[in-house]
Structures are given as C-alpha cells and as structure tokens.
C-alpha positions in Angstrom: -39.7 134.8 43.9 -41.1 134.3 47.4 -43.1 131.0 47.9 -46.6 131.5 49.4 -48.8 128.8 51.0 -52.5 129.0 50.2 -55.0 126.7 52.1 -52.2 124.4 53.1 -50.9 124.1 49.5 -47.2 123.6 49.1 -47.1 123.8 45.3 -44.6 126.3 44.1 -46.8 126.9 41.0 -49.1 128.9 43.3 -46.4 131.4 44.4 -46.6 135.1 43.9 -46.1 136.1 40.3 -43.7 138.8 39.1 -46.6 141.2 38.7 -47.4 141.0 42.4 -50.6 139.0 42.1 -51.5 135.4 42.9 -52.6 132.6 40.7 -56.1 131.8 41.8 -55.8 128.1 41.1 -55.4 126.6 44.5 -55.4 123.1 45.9 -58.7 123.7 47.6 -60.7 122.5 44.6 -58.7 119.3 44.5 -59.3 118.8 48.1 -63.0 119.0 47.6 -62.9 116.5 44.8 -61.0 114.1 46.9 -63.5 114.5 49.7 -66.4 113.7 47.3 -64.6 110.6 46.0 -64.1 109.3 49.5 -67.8 109.9 50.3 -68.9 108.0 47.2 -66.6 105.2 48.1 -68.1 105.0 51.6 -71.6 105.0 50.2 -70.6 102.2 47.8 -69.2 100.1 50.6 -72.3 100.8 52.7 -74.4 99.6 49.9 -72.4 96.4 49.6 -72.8 95.8 53.3 -76.5 96.3 53.1 -76.8 93.9 50.2 -74.7 91.4 52.1 -76.9 91.9 55.2 -80.0 91.2 53.1 -78.5 87.8 52.2 -78.1 88.1 48.5 -74.4 87.1 48.4 -75.1 84.2 50.8 -77.7 82.7 48.4 -75.2 83.1 45.5 -72.5 81.4 47.5 -74.8 78.5 48.4 -75.8 78.1 44.7 -72.2 78.0 43.6 -71.3 75.5 46.4 -74.2 73.3 45.5 -73.2 73.3 41.8 -69.6 72.6 42.7 -70.4 69.4 44.8 -69.6 66.4 42.5 -72.2 63.6 42.1 -71.7 60.7 44.4 -71.5 57.0 43.3 -73.1 55.3 46.2 -74.7 52.1 45.1 -74.1 49.2 42.6 -74.9 49.8 39.0 -73.7 51.7 35.9 -73.2 55.4 36.3 -73.2 57.1 32.9 -72.0 60.6 32.3 -75.6 61.9 32.4 -75.7 60.7 36.1 -72.3 62.4 36.7 -73.5 65.8 35.8 -72.6 65.7 32.1 -75.6 66.2 29.8 -73.8 66.4 26.5 -71.0 64.5 24.8 -67.6 65.6 25.9 -65.8 67.0 22.9 -62.0 67.4 23.0 -60.7 69.7 20.2 -57.4 68.4 18.8 -54.2 70.4 19.2 -50.5 69.6 19.0 -49.3 67.4 21.8 -52.0 66.5 24.4 -55.6 67.5 24.3 -57.7 66.6 27.3 -60.8 67.2 29.5 -61.9 65.8 32.9 -64.8 65.3 35.2 -65.2 65.0 38.9 -67.2 62.5 41.0 -67.3 61.2 44.6 -67.0 57.7 46.0 -68.1 56.4 49.4 -65.9 56.9 52.5 -64.8 53.3 52.4 -64.3 53.0 48.7 -61.5 50.7 47.5 -60.7 48.6 44.4 -61.3 45.1 45.8 -61.6 42.7 47.3 -65.4 43.2 47.7 -66.2 46.2 45.6 -64.9 46.8 42.1 -65.0 49.8 39.7 -64.9 49.4 35.9 -64.7 52.1 33.2 -66.9 51.4 30.2 -65.7 53.9 27.6 -67.5 54.8 24.3 -65.5 57.1 22.1 -65.4 58.5 18.6 -62.3 59.9 17.0 -62.2 62.2 13.9 -59.0 63.0 12.1 -58.2 66.4 10.8 -58.2 66.9 7.0 -54.6 68.2 7.4 -53.4 65.1 9.2 -50.3 63.4 8.1 -48.7 60.0 8.9 -48.1 59.5 12.6 -49.6 58.0 15.8 -52.2 58.7 18.4 -52.7 57.5 21.9 -56.2 57.7 23.3 -56.5 57.2 27.1 -58.3 57.8 30.3 -56.9 58.0 33.9 -58.5 58.3 37.3 -56.5 60.4 39.8 -53.6 60.3 37.4 -53.4 56.5 37.1 -54.1 55.2 33.6 -57.1 52.9 33.2 -57.6 53.0 29.4 -55.2 53.1 26.4 -55.8 52.7 22.7 -52.9 53.0 20.3 -53.8 54.3 16.8 -51.6 54.4 13.7 -52.4 56.9 11.0 -51.4 56.4 7.4 -52.3 58.9 4.7 -52.3 58.6 0.9 -54.5 59.3 -2.0 -56.2 62.1 -0.1 -57.5 59.6 2.5 -56.4 58.7 6.0 -56.5 55.1 7.3 -56.6 54.3 11.0 -55.3 51.1 12.5 -55.8 50.6 16.2 -55.1 48.1 19.0 -55.9 47.9 22.7 -55.5 45.6 25.6 -57.8 45.5 28.6 -58.6 43.2 31.5 -62.2 42.5 30.3 -61.8 41.8 26.6 -58.1 41.2 26.3 -56.2 42.1 23.1 -58.3 43.7 20.3 -57.4 45.4 17.1 -59.2 47.0 14.1 -59.0 49.5 11.3 -61.1 52.2 9.6 -60.3 53.6 6.1 -62.3 56.8 6.5 -60.3 58.6 9.2 -63.1 58.2 11.7 -63.2 55.4 14.4 -65.7 54.5 17.0 -65.2 51.9 19.7 -66.2 50.6 23.1 -63.5 49.9 25.7 -63.8 48.4 29.2 -61.2 48.0 31.9 -60.9 47.9 35.7 -59.6 51.0 37.4 -56.2 50.7 39.1 -56.2 50.2 42.8 -54.5 53.5 43.3 -57.0 55.2 41.0 -59.9 54.6 43.5 -59.9 56.7 46.7 -62.7 57.8 49.1 -64.3 61.1 48.5 -63.5 63.2 45.4 -62.0 61.5 42.3 -61.0 62.9 39.0 -61.5 61.1 35.6 -59.5 62.5 32.7 -59.9 61.8 29.0 -57.1 62.6 26.6 -55.5 62.1 23.2 -51.8 62.5 22.4 -50.7 63.4 18.9 -47.4 61.9 17.7 -45.6 62.7 14.5 -47.7 64.4 11.9 -51.0 63.0 13.0 -53.6 65.6 13.7 -57.0 65.2 15.4 -60.1 67.2 14.6 -61.8 66.1 17.8 -62.2 63.3 20.2 -65.8 62.7 21.5 -66.6 60.9 24.7 -70.2 59.7 24.2 -72.8 60.0 27.0 -73.2 56.3 27.6 -69.6 56.2 28.9 -70.0 55.0 32.5 -68.4 53.9 35.7 -69.6 50.5 36.7 -69.8 49.8 40.4 -70.3 46.1 41.3 -69.0 43.1 43.2 -67.6 41.2 40.2 -63.9 40.5 40.7 -61.7 40.2 37.6 -61.6 36.8 36.1 -58.6 34.8 37.3 -57.4 31.4 36.0 -55.9 28.6 38.1 -54.3 25.5 36.6 -54.4 22.0 38.2 -53.1 18.7 36.9 -54.6 15.2 37.3 -53.0 11.8 37.6 -50.9 10.3 34.8 -52.4 7.2 33.3 -50.5 4.8 31.2 -52.2 3.3 28.1 -51.8 -0.1 26.6 -48.7 1.2 24.8 -46.2 1.3 27.5 -44.6 4.5 26.0 -47.9 6.5 25.8 -49.5 8.3 28.7 -52.5 10.5 29.3 -52.6 13.6 31.6 -55.7 15.5 32.5 -55.7 19.2 33.3 -58.2 21.6 34.7 -58.5 25.4 34.2 -60.7 27.0 36.9 -61.9 30.6 36.9 -61.9 31.8 40.6 -62.9 35.4 39.7 -66.4 36.8 39.2 -66.2 37.9 35.6 -65.7 35.5 32.7 -62.3 35.1 31.2 -62.4 35.5 27.4 -60.0 34.4 24.6 -58.4 31.6 26.7 -55.5 29.7 25.0 -53.8 26.7 26.6 -50.4 25.3 25.6 -48.1 22.5 26.8 -44.5 22.4 25.7 -42.0 19.6 26.6 -38.7 20.7 28.1 -37.0 17.4 28.6 -35.5 16.0 25.4 -37.3 12.9 24.1 -40.7 13.8 25.5 -43.4 14.5 22.9 -46.9 15.9 23.3 -48.7 14.0 20.5 -52.2 15.4 21.3 -53.6 18.5 23.0 -50.4 20.5 23.0 -52.2 23.7 22.0 -55.9 24.5 22.4 -58.1 27.6 21.9 -60.7 27.3 24.6 -62.5 30.6 24.3 -64.5 31.9 27.2 -64.2 30.3 30.7 -66.9 31.2 33.1 -66.2 28.5 35.7 -64.1 25.6 34.5 -62.6 23.9 31.4 -61.1 20.4 31.3 -58.6 19.0 28.9 -56.5 15.9 28.2 -52.9 15.6 27.0 -51.4 12.6 25.3 -47.6 12.1 26.0 -45.1 9.9 24.4 -41.8 9.0 26.1 -38.9 6.9 24.7 -38.1 5.4 28.1 -39.3 5.6 31.7 -38.1 8.6 33.7 -39.0 12.0 35.1 -39.8 14.6 32.5 -40.5 18.4 32.6 -43.3 20.1 30.8 -44.1 23.8 30.6 -47.8 24.7 30.8 -49.2 28.1 30.0 -52.7 29.6 29.7 -53.6 33.2 28.9 -56.8 35.0 28.5 -58.3 38.5 28.7 -57.7 39.1 32.4 -54.6 37.1 33.3 -52.0 34.6 32.2 -50.4 31.7 34.1 -47.2 29.7 33.5 -46.1 26.6 35.3 -43.4 24.0 34.9 -44.4 20.5 36.1 -42.2 17.4 36.7 -44.0 14.3 35.6 -42.8 11.0 37.1 -43.4 8.5 34.3 -41.3 5.9 35.9 -43.9 4.9 38.5 -46.5 4.1 35.8 -44.1 1.8 33.9 -42.9 0.1 37.1 -46.5 -0.4 38.2 -47.2 -2.4 35.0 -44.1 -4.4 35.5 -45.0 -5.0 39.1 -48.4 -6.3 38.3 -47.0 -8.6 35.6 -44.5 -9.8 38.2 -47.3 -10.4 40.7 -49.2 -12.4 38.1 -46.2 -14.5 37.3 -45.5 -15.1 41.0 -49.1 -16.0 41.6 -49.2 -18.5 38.8 -45.9 -20.0 40.0 -47.2 -20.2 43.5 -50.4 -22.0 42.4 -48.3 -24.4 40.4 -46.1 -25.2 43.4 -49.2 -25.8 45.5 -50.6 -28.2 43.0 -47.4 -30.1 42.8 -47.2 -30.4 46.6 -50.8 -31.5 46.7 -50.2 -34.2 44.1 -47.1 -35.4 46.0 -48.8 -35.7 49.3 -51.8 -37.4 47.7 -49.6 -40.0 46.0 -48.0 -40.9 49.4 -51.4 -41.5 50.9 
C-alpha cells in the first residue's frame, strides 16, 4: 500500500485502496470546520470587547465594589446590625463541632481600644436546641479579628423527653451571671469590651459561633438585629482602695479603721463585694469584715472595727471585686502608736498635775517666809 497525501493530509486512512481508488473523505472538511470555529471565536471576542468599550462591565464592577465596601463606624453611639448592612437576624444552623458566621465593618484610621475611645459589643442572642440533642455542653462566643470578646458556657441535660439548659457567663460590664431554661431554648443579652488587639484601624471582622461538645446538638443560633457595637468614651469601671487613719476607742483594745473604694473609670462597677481578713494571729475584725456594696458609680466608704490582744503591728488582707476588676492588698497596721498615745497623754496629765502641786507647795513656802 502506497501512502498518498491529499490536501496536506497525512492520515494513512486516506491512502490508495487495494482497488486502485481513493477514499474521498479528506481532511479538507475538518480544516473548514476549524476555520469556522476560529471565526466564531473571534467574533465572540470582538463582541466582548465592544461591550466592554460601551462600559457595561465597568458599571457592574463599580456596583460590586460599592456593595463590598463595609460600613464605617465613625461617630459615638450604638451601631446595630441594621446599620452594619445586616437587615435580618443572623441564623447559624447547628452542625457537629463549630458553626459560625461573620460580618465586616470599618473603623476610623486612628481607632484604638482606649484610653480615649472605647468599643463595646452588646450581644442579643437566642439559642434553640435540636430535638435529637443529648447531654453535653455548648460554648457560644464572639470574636473580633480572632480575639474573643464574648463567651457563654451552656450545659445541656436531657431526660423525660426534655432538654434543660444551664448557662453562665462573665463579662466586664455585668460580671458573673448564670441562669437556666427548662425548654431547650434560651435568650440572653451580653455586653463586654472588645480586646485591645481586637480593635484595628480600617477593616474589622466580627464572628459569631457556637461549639458543640459531647452529645449536645444545636438546631440554630440566632443573633438578633439589636445586637450592636457601642462606640463611646466610657472607660471600664476600675476600683481603687484607700485606707484612713486608725482611731482608738475608749476600750484600749478596740480600734476603728475607715476605708474608701473609688471608681476611677467611666462606667459603673456592679456587684462589688468587700472583705477584710486578718493575717496576724490574735487580730480580730469584729465588725465590717465582709460587705456586699452593690454598684459603685463614684465612691463608697466603710468602717472596720478591730480588736487586738496587745499593742503591736498587725497585717490585714483587703480585697474587693466587682464586674470589671478586682483588687487585693495587704496592709500593715501600727496599733502600737495609738496605745502609746493614750499612755502618753495620761503621763502628760499626771506630770501636769504633779507640776502644779509642786508650784503650789513652793508658793506656800515662800509666802510663809514673808
């Protein structure tokens, strides 16, 4: 068989047949089809170029860019989700492990957490357990730029075809809180300051999540629209402790000590509890050793009554804790000076009386001589 080339075709199937003829199927038809396909492709590209020249893709790009620019928090106030581009509640469908969603917003170019400007997350959530949930735990949280700002621990107990939720949380605004719900649905408000590293100029990301532990299963976690980022100049409440002078009572072994708790922050400190515990053996705090003060907006004063078996220097441990901070201090109380002062005055009185008696005697003696 001798190979023939027809129209530049090198396919051996188009060689001369044993009967001396040629197969009329050549590569020329395929060549024409390819030429037509290339022409169509060129026409399509030309059309795309014309549309681009008319500005249609530019408008679309501008629309996408405008929609992608996050809202900017640029003045004091509360910024709910509706102002941050979220028109509906954020629903997080439960799944094994972690379920989460996030939003994006912008802050001013000089944004920072303190000392002049402060950012607080006010969270309003609703959690619904799945009907198939078993006993286990849940952790509901929020984080800005990866740094946690909210955390609620939930214990799930099941029995008698019902699920009971017990939860607790700690934040810098309301302190320690806890609650329960017997119906497998819980709703709560939570407020806390953002971490310093969770506030950056420009674009910021706020994530909401729920972690399922054990056999606990979540139907959904709903972040309600009144959830907001609060931008203000209120610094977290901060307590300071100062002690007054020790005063001795008529009973030489009993002393009084005044103390002052001052809030140097901008926000009220809630759930304040004060305690004074003696360290030195023999010292007793017979009044005021423990006190539930409650809320301190500016200042709270108190008085301790101390009993000592003998004069000396005694150590007392003072502590105060509230929603935003806790303080601890060990003070040395010199109760020797107070006792010696009383003795010193008594000695002065005795010496004074003795001196007056001596003067009277001398006066009588010189008067008799005259």
